[in-house]
Every structure is written in structure tokens, then in C-alpha cells.
N, C-alpha and C positions, 0 to 999 in steps of 0.2 A: 553581229552586234544586234542586240534586242532593244526595241523601243518600248518603253513603259512609262505610264503616267500614274502617279500616286493619287490618292483621294484628295489631298489638299490642293494639288495643281488643278485637277478637274473642277473642284469647287471654286477656285479663284477665277478660272476662265469663264465658267458658267455665271458666277456672280457678277463679274465685270460686264459681261454681255447683257445680262438682265438689267443691270443698273443703267447702262447706256441706252438700252431700248426704252426703259421707263422714263428716263430723263428726256428723251426725244419727244415722248407723248406729252409730258408736262410742259416742256418749253414751247412747243409749237403743235398744238393738237390738230389744226387743219392740215398742215403739211404731213403730219403723221398719218392722219386718216386717208389723205389722197395717195400716200405711198403704199399703205398696207391693206387698203380695203377697196372693194369694187366701187365704181362711180355711182352705182344705183343704191348703195347702202346709205342709210340715214346717218347724218353727222350730228353728234351731240358733244359740244365742248366739255361740259362737266363730266360726262361719261369717259371721254378720252383722257382727261386729266386724272380722273380717279383710277383708271386702268394703269396709267403711267406711275402714279404713286404706289400702287400695289406692286407693280413690277420692280420698281426701284427698291421697295422694302424687302421683297424676296431676294433680290440680288445682294443687298446689304447683309441680309441674314446669312447667305451662303459665304460671303467674304468673312464675316465674323467667325463662323464655325470653322472655316479653313485656317484661320489664324490661331485657333486653340490647339495646343500641343497634346493635351491629354484626353482628347475626345474621339477616340477611334470609332466607337459605336455611333456617335452622332454623325461623323463623316461618312460612315458606311451606309447609314440609313437615309442620308440626303439623296 
């Protein structure tokens, strides 16, 4: 039995992970910073929230592309 993942499934998994990762940064930037950065790195709430918004946007983009049936080239290029 061979295990295979198609492009849509990979985009869904990647998109959901990026969306959750970005939402964590937007919802609680201090906890996000403490979890993923060194204690010596400088904390900036606006920067953390902006990074979260960008990550969420990119995750949403992947989810939208994975839902399109006729976009084989777009799925392949992501």
C-alpha cells in the first residue's frame, strides 16, 4: 500500500498550520514571543501582531487555492 498526498491536501494542512500560527501571534503577542523567541530578543507588540496578520493571510491564501478545482498550476507552484 502506497501513501500519497495530493497538492490540495498539502495546501490545506500547510494553510491551516499557518493560519493557527498567525492567529496565536495576533491574539497573544507576548505569549507568542516568549514561546518562539529567545529571552534576549527585543519584544515589540505591533511587530508581533503584524507578523501574525501576514502569517494568517498567507495561510488563508493557501486554503483558498486548495479549494479551487481548476487550478493545477497554481497548486503546483505554491
